[in-house]
C-alpha positions as CSV (number, residue, x, y, z in Angstrom):
1,M,6.0,-24.0,11.3
2,R,5.1,-24.4,7.7
3,V,3.0,-21.7,6.0
4,L,1.5,-21.8,2.6
5,L,1.6,-18.2,1.3
6,D,-0.5,-17.2,-1.7
7,T,1.9,-15.1,-3.7
8,T,-0.3,-14.5,-6.7
9,Y,-0.4,-10.8,-6.2
10,A,3.4,-10.4,-6.3
11,R,3.3,-11.5,-10.0
12,R,1.0,-8.8,-11.2
13,G,3.4,-5.9,-11.5
14,P,4.5,-3.3,-8.9
15,S,2.1,-2.8,-6.0
16,G,2.0,-2.4,-2.3
17,T,0.7,-6.0,-1.9
18,G,3.6,-7.2,-4.1
19,V,6.2,-5.4,-1.9
20,Y,4.5,-6.8,1.2
21,L,4.7,-10.4,-0.1
22,D,8.3,-10.2,-1.3
23,E,9.5,-8.7,2.0
24,I,7.5,-10.7,4.5
25,A,8.3,-14.0,2.9
26,G,12.0,-13.4,3.2
27,A,11.7,-12.0,6.7
28,L,9.7,-15.0,7.9
29,R,12.3,-17.4,6.5
30,D,14.9,-15.5,8.4
31,E,12.8,-16.1,11.5
32,G,12.8,-19.9,10.9
33,V,9.4,-20.2,9.3
34,E,9.1,-22.6,6.4
35,I,7.4,-20.6,3.6
36,V,5.8,-22.5,0.7
37,E,4.8,-20.1,-2.0
38,A,1.9,-20.7,-4.3
39,A,0.9,-18.5,-7.1
40,N,-1.9,-18.7,-9.6
41,G,0.0,-18.4,-12.9
42,R,-3.2,-18.4,-14.9
43,R,-4.5,-15.1,-13.3
44,P,-4.1,-12.1,-15.6
45,A,-4.0,-8.4,-14.5
46,P,-7.3,-6.8,-13.3
47,A,-9.6,-6.3,-16.3
48,G,-11.4,-3.1,-15.1
49,G,-14.9,-4.6,-15.6
50,G,-16.8,-6.5,-18.2
51,A,-16.2,-10.0,-19.5
52,G,-12.5,-9.9,-18.3
53,S,-13.5,-9.3,-14.7
54,V,-16.0,-12.2,-14.9
55,R,-13.3,-14.4,-16.2
56,N,-10.9,-13.3,-13.4
57,L,-13.6,-13.9,-10.8
58,G,-13.9,-17.5,-12.1
59,L,-10.2,-18.0,-11.9
60,D,-10.0,-16.6,-8.4
61,T,-12.8,-18.8,-7.2
62,W,-11.1,-21.9,-8.6
63,W,-7.8,-20.9,-7.1
64,T,-9.2,-20.1,-3.6
65,Q,-11.7,-22.9,-3.3
66,A,-10.0,-25.8,-5.1
67,E,-6.3,-25.3,-5.8
68,L,-5.1,-23.5,-2.7
69,P,-6.6,-26.1,-0.3
70,R,-5.1,-28.9,-2.5
71,R,-1.7,-27.4,-2.4
72,A,-2.0,-26.8,1.4
73,R,-2.8,-30.5,1.9
74,E,0.1,-31.6,-0.3
75,A,2.6,-29.3,1.4
76,G,1.5,-30.4,4.8
77,A,0.9,-26.7,5.7
78,D,0.2,-25.8,9.3
79,V,-1.5,-22.6,8.2
80,L,-2.8,-21.0,4.9
81,H,-2.1,-17.3,4.6
82,H,-4.2,-15.1,2.2
83,P,-2.4,-11.7,1.7
84,L,-5.7,-10.2,0.8
85,P,-9.0,-11.3,2.4
86,A,-10.1,-14.6,1.0
87,L,-11.4,-17.8,2.5
88,A,-11.2,-21.4,1.3
89,L,-14.3,-23.2,2.5
90,R,-12.7,-26.6,2.6
91,A,-9.2,-25.9,3.8
92,S,-7.7,-28.6,6.1
93,C,-5.7,-26.1,8.2
94,P,-6.2,-22.8,9.9
95,Q,-6.4,-19.7,7.7
96,I,-5.1,-16.2,8.1
97,V,-6.0,-13.1,6.1
98,T,-4.3,-9.8,5.8
99,V,-6.5,-6.7,5.6
100,H,-4.7,-3.6,4.2
101,D,-7.6,-1.1,4.1
102,L,-11.3,-0.7,3.7
103,A,-11.1,2.1,1.1
104,F,-13.9,0.6,-0.9
105,E,-16.2,1.1,2.0
106,R,-14.7,4.4,3.3
107,L,-14.7,6.0,-0.2
108,P,-17.6,4.2,-2.1
109,D,-17.9,6.8,-4.8
110,H,-14.3,6.0,-6.0
111,F,-15.0,2.4,-6.8
112,S,-17.4,0.7,-9.2
113,T,-20.7,-0.5,-7.7
114,G,-20.0,-4.1,-8.7
115,F,-16.5,-4.2,-7.2
116,R,-17.6,-2.4,-4.1
117,R,-20.5,-4.9,-3.4
118,W,-18.3,-7.9,-4.2
119,A,-15.4,-6.8,-2.0
120,S,-17.6,-5.8,0.9
121,F,-19.3,-9.2,0.9
122,T,-16.3,-11.4,0.2
123,H,-13.7,-9.6,2.3
124,R,-16.0,-9.3,5.3
125,R,-16.9,-13.0,5.1
126,A,-13.2,-13.9,4.9
127,A,-12.2,-11.7,7.8
128,R,-15.1,-13.1,9.9
129,G,-14.3,-16.7,9.0
130,A,-10.5,-16.6,9.3
131,D,-8.8,-18.0,12.4
132,A,-6.7,-14.9,12.7
133,V,-6.8,-11.5,11.0
134,I,-3.7,-9.4,10.3
135,C,-4.4,-5.6,10.1
136,V,-1.6,-3.4,8.8
137,S,-2.4,-0.5,11.2
138,Q,-4.6,0.6,14.0
139,T,-6.5,2.6,11.4
140,T,-7.5,-0.6,9.6
141,R,-8.1,-2.5,12.8
142,R,-10.7,0.2,13.8
143,D,-12.4,-0.1,10.5
144,V,-12.5,-3.9,10.7
145,L,-14.0,-3.8,14.1
146,A,-16.6,-1.1,13.4
147,R,-17.6,-2.1,9.9
148,W,-17.2,-5.9,9.9
149,G,-17.7,-6.9,13.5
150,V,-14.6,-9.1,13.7
151,D,-13.8,-10.5,17.1
152,P,-11.0,-8.2,18.4
153,R,-9.3,-11.3,20.1
154,R,-8.5,-12.6,16.6
155,I,-6.9,-9.4,15.3
156,V,-3.1,-8.8,15.3
157,V,-1.8,-5.4,14.2
158,V,1.3,-5.8,12.1
159,P,2.8,-2.6,10.5
160,H,4.9,-3.0,7.4
161,G,8.6,-2.4,7.1
162,P,10.0,0.3,4.9
163,G,9.5,-1.7,1.7
164,Q,11.5,-1.0,-1.4
165,A,13.7,1.8,0.0
166,P,16.5,2.3,-2.5
167,H,19.8,3.8,-1.7
168,V,19.4,7.5,-2.6
169,T,22.1,10.0,-3.3
170,P,20.6,13.5,-2.7
171,V,21.3,16.2,-5.3
172,E,20.0,19.7,-5.7
173,P,16.1,19.3,-6.0
174,R,14.8,19.4,-9.5
175,H,11.2,18.2,-9.0
176,F,8.5,16.9,-6.7
177,I,7.6,13.3,-7.1
178,Y,4.4,11.3,-6.8
179,V,4.7,7.5,-6.7
180,G,1.7,5.3,-7.5
181,D,-1.0,4.8,-10.0
182,D,-3.9,7.0,-10.9
183,E,-6.9,5.2,-9.3
184,P,-9.4,7.7,-8.0
185,R,-8.7,7.3,-4.3
186,K,-5.1,8.3,-4.9
187,N,-6.4,11.9,-5.5
188,L,-4.2,12.7,-8.5
189,G,-6.6,15.3,-9.7
190,L,-6.1,17.4,-6.5
191,L,-2.3,17.0,-6.9
192,L,-2.4,18.3,-10.4
193,A,-4.6,21.2,-9.5
194,G,-2.4,22.1,-6.6
195,Y,0.7,21.8,-8.7
196,A,-0.7,24.1,-11.4
197,R,-1.4,26.8,-8.8
198,Y,2.1,26.4,-7.4
199,R,3.7,26.6,-10.8
200,A,1.7,29.7,-11.7
201,A,2.8,31.5,-8.5
202,A,6.5,30.3,-8.7
203,G,7.0,31.2,-12.3
204,P,10.4,30.2,-13.9
205,A,11.7,29.0,-10.5
206,A,9.1,26.3,-10.2
207,L,10.2,22.7,-9.8
208,D,8.8,20.0,-12.1
209,L,6.4,17.3,-11.0
210,V,7.2,13.7,-11.8
211,L,4.4,11.1,-11.8
212,A,6.2,7.7,-11.2
213,G,4.1,4.7,-11.8
214,R,1.4,3.1,-13.9
215,E,-1.3,5.2,-15.6
216,R,-4.8,4.4,-16.9
217,G,-5.4,7.7,-18.6
218,A,-3.6,10.8,-19.8
219,A,-4.3,12.9,-16.7
220,G,-1.7,15.7,-16.3
221,C,0.3,14.9,-19.4
222,S,-0.6,18.3,-21.0
223,L,0.3,20.4,-17.9
224,A,3.5,22.4,-18.0
225,G,6.2,20.9,-15.8
226,V,4.5,17.5,-15.4
227,R,6.1,14.4,-16.8
228,R,5.3,10.7,-16.4
229,E,7.8,7.9,-15.7
230,P,5.9,4.6,-16.1
231,H,9.1,2.6,-15.5
232,P,10.9,4.8,-13.0
233,D,14.4,4.6,-11.6
234,L,13.2,5.4,-8.1
235,A,16.7,5.9,-6.6
236,L,17.5,8.5,-9.2
237,L,14.2,10.2,-9.0
238,L,14.0,10.3,-5.2
239,G,17.5,11.7,-5.0
240,A,16.5,14.7,-7.0
241,A,13.1,15.3,-5.3
242,A,12.4,18.2,-3.0
243,A,9.6,16.0,-1.5
244,L,7.4,13.0,-2.1
245,V,3.9,14.3,-2.5
246,H,1.3,11.7,-1.3
247,P,-2.2,13.0,-1.8
248,A,-4.2,9.8,-1.2
249,L,-7.6,10.2,0.3
250,H,-7.3,7.0,2.3
251,E,-4.5,4.6,3.1
252,G,-4.5,1.6,5.4
253,F,-0.8,2.2,6.1
254,G,1.2,4.5,3.9
255,L,3.9,2.3,2.6
256,T,5.0,4.7,-0.1
257,A,5.5,7.5,2.4
258,L,7.5,5.2,4.7
259,E,9.8,4.2,1.8
260,A,10.5,7.8,1.1
261,M,11.2,8.6,4.7
262,S,13.5,5.7,5.0
263,A,15.4,7.0,2.0
264,G,15.7,10.5,3.5
265,V,13.2,12.2,1.2
266,P,10.8,14.7,2.8
267,V,7.2,13.8,2.7
268,L,4.2,16.1,2.0
269,A,1.1,14.1,2.5
270,A,-2.7,14.4,2.6
271,R,-4.0,14.3,6.1
272,S,-5.7,10.8,6.3
273,P,-5.7,8.5,9.3
274,G,-3.5,5.7,8.0
275,T,-0.9,8.0,6.6
276,V,-0.8,10.1,9.8
277,E,-0.5,6.9,11.9
278,T,2.5,5.8,9.9
279,C,4.3,9.2,9.4
280,A,3.3,10.9,12.7
281,G,5.3,14.1,13.1
282,A,7.8,13.2,10.4
283,A,5.8,14.6,7.5
284,R,4.0,17.8,6.6
285,Y,0.3,17.6,5.8
286,F,-2.3,19.3,3.7
287,D,-6.1,19.1,3.4
288,P,-6.8,16.4,0.7
289,Y,-9.6,18.6,-0.8
290,D,-7.7,21.9,-0.8
291,A,-5.7,22.6,-3.9
292,A,-4.7,26.1,-2.8
293,G,-3.4,24.7,0.5
294,L,-1.3,22.1,-1.3
295,A,0.1,24.8,-3.7
296,H,1.2,26.8,-0.6
297,E,2.9,23.8,0.9
298,L,4.7,23.0,-2.4
299,G,6.0,26.6,-2.6
300,A,7.1,26.7,1.0
301,L,9.0,23.4,0.8
302,A,10.6,24.3,-2.5
303,A,12.0,27.6,-1.0
304,D,13.1,26.3,2.4
305,R,16.2,24.1,2.4
306,A,16.3,23.9,6.2
307,A,12.7,22.7,6.4
308,R,13.5,20.0,3.9
309,A,16.6,18.9,5.8
310,E,14.6,18.7,9.1
311,L,11.9,16.6,7.4
312,A,14.5,14.3,6.0
313,R,16.0,13.9,9.5
314,R,12.7,13.2,11.2
315,G,11.7,10.9,8.4
316,R,14.7,8.7,8.7
317,E,14.2,8.6,12.5
318,R,10.6,7.6,12.2
319,A,11.2,5.0,9.5
320,A,13.9,3.3,11.7
321,A,11.0,2.3,14.1
322,F,9.6,0.0,11.3
323,S,11.2,-3.3,10.1
324,W,10.2,-6.4,8.2
325,Q,11.8,-8.5,10.9
326,A,9.5,-7.0,13.5
327,A,6.6,-7.6,11.1
328,A,7.7,-11.2,10.7
329,R,7.6,-11.8,14.4
330,R,4.1,-10.3,14.6
331,H,3.0,-12.6,11.8
332,I,4.3,-15.6,13.8
333,E,2.1,-14.4,16.6
334,A,-0.9,-14.4,14.3
335,Y,-0.1,-17.8,13.0
336,T,0.2,-19.2,16.5
337,L,-3.1,-17.6,17.4
338,A,-4.7,-19.3,14.4
339,L,-3.2,-22.7,15.4
340,H,-4.7,-22.4,18.8
341,A,-8.1,-20.9,17.8
């Protein structure tokens, strides 16, 4: 089987989609699938609105409607796989889309009106028109069924593997760690408010908070004990972490939490369906709107070595149930379904 895989999003810096593309391409090759990668090298990073976004929309349209179908024909591809929902109207082979989450519909106030309307229309149309739809979780599958009306017979649920799980050498905890950017749905404001409460209560014994990842603003930089690491050494930072704190309001899967669990790092996460589905009983949870509750959990974990060790044990056990090889085999099921649609 020959699959043309759009790897454009793996070129635009660290992201969950980039990890997914890198990992699933290798795992599929290991399963005997011939993967032909195609990336739009002309596509710059997201512009955040204005003329830059209009330019990017034009490039995306050209890529999806003209260039990808041409490359699929030239490669003799059996299927065309879009890692985010998109649909080539003149493709000569069956098409598969991956849907990660519907956060722009579940949390509309956290996205610009223009993006939300565009994504709701184009992603829904792509999912309805694709020959098979890969959903990364049952949470996303439920949303796709309820909000987009996709035929359930064309949906295959494919959980991710652990992602970029580095080899971690644990040392005495020096900080809590957050991994990700500061887009609104990631709920960084609640994390900072909860951390400030924790630090005020703990005094000199308080652990620091490391924000590892890209930033768009200066949120949290002025808070005592908070530091940013825009180009983090994750193995080093995770090894010295009392816990990964994951405050996101909505996730389709929870890849960051799974990576931490795989590395033996305790996870303290906001209670949201996708994250709970992934972590199950291997994480501790807090209300994503309750800063005081988060502060209490931070203090409790910082003080309880045994609780951290138990979370680390359960996390490793839970993460062992996920693998990219299993994900690759489920992708092959989706490709086969599309070929026989």
